C-alpha positions in Angstrom: 14.8 -41.0 -3.5 13.2 -39.0 -0.8 15.3 -38.2 2.3 13.3 -36.5 5.1 16.4 -35.2 6.8 17.1 -32.8 3.9 13.5 -31.5 3.4 13.0 -27.8 3.3 12.0 -27.0 6.9 11.0 -23.5 6.0 8.4 -24.4 3.4 5.7 -25.1 6.0 5.9 -21.6 7.4 4.3 -20.1 4.3 1.6 -22.8 4.1 0.5 -22.1 7.7 -1.2 -18.9 6.2 -3.5 -18.7 3.3 -2.4 -16.6 0.3 -4.5 -13.7 1.6 -3.2 -13.9 5.2 0.4 -14.2 3.9 0.0 -11.1 1.8 -1.7 -9.1 4.6 1.1 -10.2 7.1 3.8 -8.7 4.8 2.1 -5.2 4.8 3.4 -3.1 7.8 -0.2 -2.2 8.8 -1.0 -5.8 9.4 2.4 -7.2 10.3 1.9 -7.3 14.1 -1.3 -9.3 13.9 -1.4 -12.9 15.1 -2.6 -15.7 12.8 -5.9 -15.7 14.6 -6.2 -11.9 14.1 -5.2 -12.2 10.4 -8.0 -14.7 9.9 -10.5 -12.1 11.2 -9.2 -9.5 8.7 -9.2 -12.2 6.0 -13.0 -12.6 6.5 -13.7 -9.0 5.6 -11.3 -8.1 2.8 -12.4 -8.0 -0.8 -10.7 -9.7 -3.7 -10.5 -7.9 -7.0 -9.1 -8.7 -10.5 -8.1 -6.1 -13.1 -7.0 -6.4 -16.7 -4.1 -4.3 -18.2 -5.2 -0.7 -18.5 -8.2 -1.0 -16.2 -8.8 1.8 -13.7 -8.8 0.8 -10.0 -9.7 4.3 -8.9 -9.6 7.7 -10.5 -8.0 10.9 -9.2 -10.8 12.9 -7.5 -12.8 9.8 -6.5 -13.7 9.5 -2.8 -11.1 7.5 -1.0 -12.7 4.3 0.2 -9.8 2.1 1.3 -6.4 0.6 0.5 -5.2 -2.1 -1.9 -2.6 -4.8 -1.6 -1.2 -6.4 -4.7 -1.2 -10.2 -4.6 0.0 -10.5 -8.2 0.4 -7.9 -10.9 1.5 -4.4 -11.4 -0.2 -1.0 -10.9 0.8 2.5 -11.9 -0.1 5.5 -9.7 -0.5 8.4 -12.1 -1.7 11.9 -12.6 -3.8 11.7 -15.7 -5.8 14.9 -15.4 -4.1 16.1 -18.6 -4.4 13.2 -21.1 -1.5 14.7 -23.2 0.8 14.8 -20.2 0.4 11.8 -17.9 2.8 11.7 -15.0 3.7 8.4 -13.4 4.3 8.9 -9.7 5.0 5.2 -8.9 4.8 1.7 -10.1 4.0 -0.9 -7.5 3.8 -4.7 -7.8 3.5 -8.0 -5.9 3.3 -7.4 -2.2 3.1 -3.6 -2.4 0.2 -1.6 -1.2 -1.4 1.8 -2.0 -4.3 4.0 -1.1 -3.8 3.5 2.6 -4.5 7.2 3.5 -8.1 6.5 2.6 -8.3 4.4 5.8 -7.8 7.6 7.8 -10.1 10.0 6.0 -12.5 10.2 3.1 -10.6 12.9 1.1 -10.6 12.5 -2.7 -8.0 10.4 -4.3 -4.9 12.5 -5.2 -4.0 10.2 -8.1 -5.3 7.5 -10.5 -4.4 3.8 -10.0 -4.2 1.9 -13.3 -3.5 -1.8 -13.7 -0.6 -2.3 -16.0 -0.9 -6.1 -16.2 -3.3 -8.7 -15.1 -3.6 -7.9 -11.4 -5.1 -9.5 -8.4 -5.7 -7.3 -5.4 -6.9 -7.4 -1.8 -9.1 -4.4 -0.9 -9.5 -3.3 2.7 -12.1 -0.6 3.1 -12.6 2.0 5.8 -16.0 0.8 7.0 -14.6 -2.7 7.6 -11.7 -1.2 9.5 -14.1 0.8 11.6 -16.1 -2.3 12.3 -12.9 -4.2 13.4 -12.1 -1.3 15.7 -15.5 -1.5 17.3 -15.8 -5.3 17.5 -12.1 -6.2 18.2 -10.5 -3.1 19.9 -7.1 -4.9 20.4 -6.9 -5.7 16.7 -8.1 -2.2 15.8 -5.4 -0.7 18.0 -2.7 -2.8 16.2 -4.1 -1.7 12.8 -4.1 2.0 13.8 -0.6 1.8 15.2 0.6 0.1 12.0 -1.1 2.7 9.9 0.4 5.5 12.0 3.8 4.0 11.5 3.4 3.8 7.7 2.2 7.5 7.6 5.1 8.6 9.9 7.7 6.8 7.7 6.2 8.5 4.6 6.2 11.9 6.3 9.9 11.4 7.2 10.7 10.5 3.6 8.8 13.6 2.4 10.7 15.7 4.9 14.0 14.3 3.5 12.9 15.2 -0.1 11.9 18.7 1.0 15.2 19.3 2.8 17.1 18.0 -0.3 15.0 20.2 -2.6 15.7 23.3 -0.4 19.5 22.5 -0.4 19.4 22.3 -4.2 17.4 25.5 -4.6 19.8 27.3 -2.2 22.9 26.0 -4.1 21.3 27.0 -7.4 20.5 30.4 -6.1 24.0 30.9 -4.6 25.6 29.7 -7.9 23.4 32.2 -9.9 24.5 35.1 -7.6 28.2 34.2 -7.8 28.1 34.0 -11.6 26.6 37.5 -12.0 
């Protein structure tokens, strides 16, 4: 028996956005965009599918843009030495990577490998530059979102450096007192 009083009133919130717009909205760079603005971005993103073990981009490749994982898992690795692969990070559904490539065209600092069947949204720098030109208000929101992500990562890196300095100082002090 169906009773409309007890329906899930929150279910319709997700269905108001397509899968792509929903994924975009949950990435900080795009989170301040309205539904209408998300639809503009949705028109220009690219959809990609990868099989397990497939390379999304290689370390040293030119940075072209960022990726958002709709479904799947990706490893960010240093595989310059095939005998000693270092996994920097594993990202999955809803996560994003490669966003610094929206700022500059420096070479990729790591390799991105699909570790399962993976569906991605790709957002490339030329499309972002086009959005900035055609829709300055949307472009400003994207740039502020990107700046916020970069600032958060820089703060986290500073925290790691401070902790590493403390540990090095403690280790050095301990070595001197044990002499």
